[in-house]
N, C-alpha and C positions, 0 to 999 in steps of 0.2 A: 947766581941771582935768586934770591928767595922773595916771593911775593907773599905778603901777609895781609889778611883781611880782618879788620876790627869792626865789631858791631856793638852799638849801644842802644838798647831799647829803653826809651824814656816814656813819660806820661803822654806826650803829644807827638813827638817825632822819634823815629828810629834812624840813627846815623850809621853810615858805613864809611870806612876809610881803607883805601888800598895803599899799602906801603911796600916799597922796594928797598931792600936793605942796602943797595948800592947808591940809590938816588934820593931816598926819602919818600915823602908823601907824593903819590902819583895822582890821586883823585879823592874827592870827598863828595858825599851825597846824602840827601835826607829823603825820607818817605814818612807818611803819616803812620803812627803806631795804631795797630788794629787790636784792641784789647780782647775781642772775642776770639781771635786767632792770630797770635803774634807772628806766625810764619808768613802771613800775607804782607805785613809791613817789612819784615826782614827781607823777604825775597824782592820786594819793591826797591829797597835801599841797595841790595846787592846788584840787582839788574842795572840800576842807575849808575852806581860807582864803576861797574865794569864797562858800561857803554861810554861813560865820560872818559875813562882812562884809555879807551881803544883796545881793551882786553876782553871785549864782549864774547869772543870765542871761548873764553874760560868759564862761561856761565855753566851752571849745573846741568849735567846731562840727565834728561828726564828718565832714561832707562835705568840709571843708577839711583835716582831719587824720584820714585813715582809720585804722582800727585796724591795728596792726603785725601782720604774720604771724610765726609762730614761726620761729626760725632753721632753716635746712635742715640736716638731718643726712645726711652722706655715708656710704654703706655701703662696706665693704671692696672690693666689686667695682665701685665707681664708677670711671669713666674720667677724672673731673675731676682735673686736675693731672698727668696722665700725659704723658710726653714725646711730642712729635709726630714 
């Protein structure tokens, strides 16, 4: 039995489908697309489709996939990118 996860990130919604090669589609779910950080919408859709399918124990292990840190903001006085 192979479980396949399909993700489609669109302009408004991010869709997730969990597919079992022996049974077909097991679950479908949607989450709002978060344009500033697509990972938020993707993880929301994945969590929902796994919960809906009863396969929530397959959710991503946070020790394998640690939370993302927010992007670094450079101040005007930062020396990053200055010529050497």
